[in-house]
C-alpha positions as CSV (number, residue, x, y, z in Angstrom):
1,X,101.7,91.5,94.2
2,X,99.3,89.6,96.7
3,X,100.0,85.7,96.1
4,X,96.6,85.0,97.9
5,X,94.5,86.4,95.1
6,X,95.7,83.5,92.8
7,X,95.0,80.6,95.0
8,X,92.1,79.4,95.9
9,X,92.6,77.2,99.2
10,X,94.2,78.5,102.3
11,X,94.4,76.7,105.7
12,X,95.6,77.7,109.0
13,X,98.8,76.0,108.9
14,X,102.4,76.3,108.0
15,X,102.3,74.3,105.1
16,X,99.7,76.5,103.5
17,X,102.1,79.6,104.3
18,X,105.0,78.0,103.2
19,X,103.6,77.4,99.5
20,X,102.7,81.1,99.4
21,X,105.8,82.5,100.8
22,X,108.1,80.1,98.4
23,X,106.3,81.3,95.4
24,X,106.4,85.2,96.5
25,X,110.0,85.1,97.5
26,X,111.1,84.0,94.1
27,X,108.9,86.4,92.1
28,X,110.4,89.5,94.0
29,X,112.3,91.6,92.4
30,X,114.3,92.1,95.6
31,X,115.3,88.9,96.3
32,X,119.0,89.7,95.0
33,X,118.8,93.5,96.7
34,X,121.2,94.1,99.1
35,X,119.6,97.3,100.4
36,X,116.9,95.2,102.2
37,X,117.9,92.9,104.6
38,X,116.7,89.3,105.0
39,X,113.9,90.6,107.5
40,X,112.4,93.9,105.4
41,X,112.0,91.1,102.6
42,X,110.4,88.9,104.9
43,X,108.0,91.5,106.1
44,X,107.3,93.0,102.9
45,X,106.0,89.4,101.6
46,X,104.0,89.0,105.0
47,X,102.4,92.3,104.4
48,X,101.2,91.8,101.3
49,X,99.7,88.5,102.2
50,X,98.6,89.4,105.6
51,X,95.2,87.8,105.2
52,X,96.5,84.6,104.9
53,X,95.0,82.6,107.9
54,X,98.3,81.3,109.1
55,X,100.0,85.1,109.1
56,X,96.7,86.1,111.1
57,X,96.9,83.6,113.6
58,X,100.4,82.9,114.4
59,X,102.5,86.2,113.1
60,X,105.7,85.2,114.6
61,X,105.5,81.5,113.7
62,X,105.2,82.9,110.3
63,X,108.2,84.7,110.4
64,X,110.2,81.7,112.0
65,X,108.6,79.5,109.0
66,X,109.7,82.4,106.3
67,X,113.2,82.0,107.7
68,X,113.4,78.3,107.7
69,X,112.3,78.0,104.3
70,X,115.1,80.4,103.3
71,X,117.3,78.2,105.1
72,X,115.9,74.8,103.8
73,X,115.7,75.7,100.1
74,X,119.1,77.8,100.4
75,X,116.8,80.9,99.1
76,X,119.1,83.6,101.0
């Protein structure tokens, strides 16, 4: 599901992206799927939200932020 359609405001910054990423990660069926790597799961969420301003302007940073969020919140 594209989480961006449910939000009204998006900003070209890591915090805005982190909110979308965290919500998508927690709702994804695959979060406990061992068939996909963490990187594949992150890429899926990024692809589903590719219109987010932060992903558009800083795709490499978006991946770094996603990995940081997983470590920070112990969601891996």
